[in-house]
C-alpha positions in Angstrom: 91.7 112.7 80.2 89.8 111.6 83.3 87.2 108.8 83.3 83.8 110.5 83.9 80.7 108.5 84.8 77.2 109.9 85.6 74.1 108.2 86.9 71.0 109.8 85.6 67.2 109.8 85.1 66.0 110.8 81.7 63.9 113.8 82.6 65.8 115.0 85.7 66.6 118.7 85.2 69.7 118.4 87.4 71.0 115.5 85.3 70.4 117.4 82.1 72.2 120.5 83.6 75.2 118.4 84.7 75.5 116.7 81.3 75.2 120.0 79.5 78.2 121.4 81.5 80.3 118.3 80.7 79.3 118.6 77.0 80.1 122.4 77.0 83.6 121.5 78.3 84.0 118.8 75.6 84.2 116.0 78.2 83.3 112.5 77.2 81.4 110.6 79.8 79.7 107.2 80.4 76.0 107.6 81.3 74.1 105.1 83.3 70.4 105.8 83.0 68.7 104.2 86.0 65.1 105.0 85.1 63.2 101.9 86.2 66.4 100.1 87.0 66.4 99.1 90.7 69.7 97.2 90.3 71.4 100.2 88.7 70.1 102.4 91.5 71.5 100.0 94.2 74.9 100.0 92.4 74.8 103.8 92.2 73.9 104.1 95.9 76.8 101.8 96.9 79.3 103.7 94.8 78.0 107.0 96.1 78.4 106.0 99.7 74.7 106.0 100.4 73.6 109.0 98.4 70.4 108.3 96.5 69.8 111.4 94.5 70.6 111.8 90.8 72.8 112.7 89.2 75.7 111.1 90.9 79.0 111.9 89.2 82.3 110.1 89.4 85.6 111.3 88.1 88.3 108.6 88.0 86.0 106.4 90.2 85.8 109.1 92.9 82.3 110.3 93.7 82.1 114.1 93.5 78.4 114.3 94.3 75.7 115.7 92.0 75.0 118.7 89.8 75.5 121.3 92.5 78.9 119.9 93.4 79.9 119.8 89.8 79.1 123.4 89.2 80.8 124.4 92.5 84.0 122.7 91.3 83.7 124.7 88.1 83.0 127.9 90.0 86.1 127.3 92.2 88.2 126.6 89.1 88.9 123.0 90.3 87.0 121.0 87.7 89.5 121.3 84.9 92.3 120.0 87.0 90.2 117.0 88.0 89.3 116.3 84.4 92.8 116.6 83.2 94.0 113.8 85.6 94.6 110.4 84.2 93.2 107.2 85.9 
């Protein structure tokens, strides 16, 4: 199974929606809640190549973007193959 990481804010509806899709698919993920964490936000922005919006989702250390990109991968039937890849 792939390593999945997600940077979130607690009450962000897009973060909640992205986490719900991962949960529905039975995918374990590591969550980094960056509410009030400026160092965490800086780390996320560096990893996400300058993107500052949440969520930021990484599969096997590769940034895929946010909630919309996650759902687009699912719509295009590409998410499962990404999640099945090993590190």
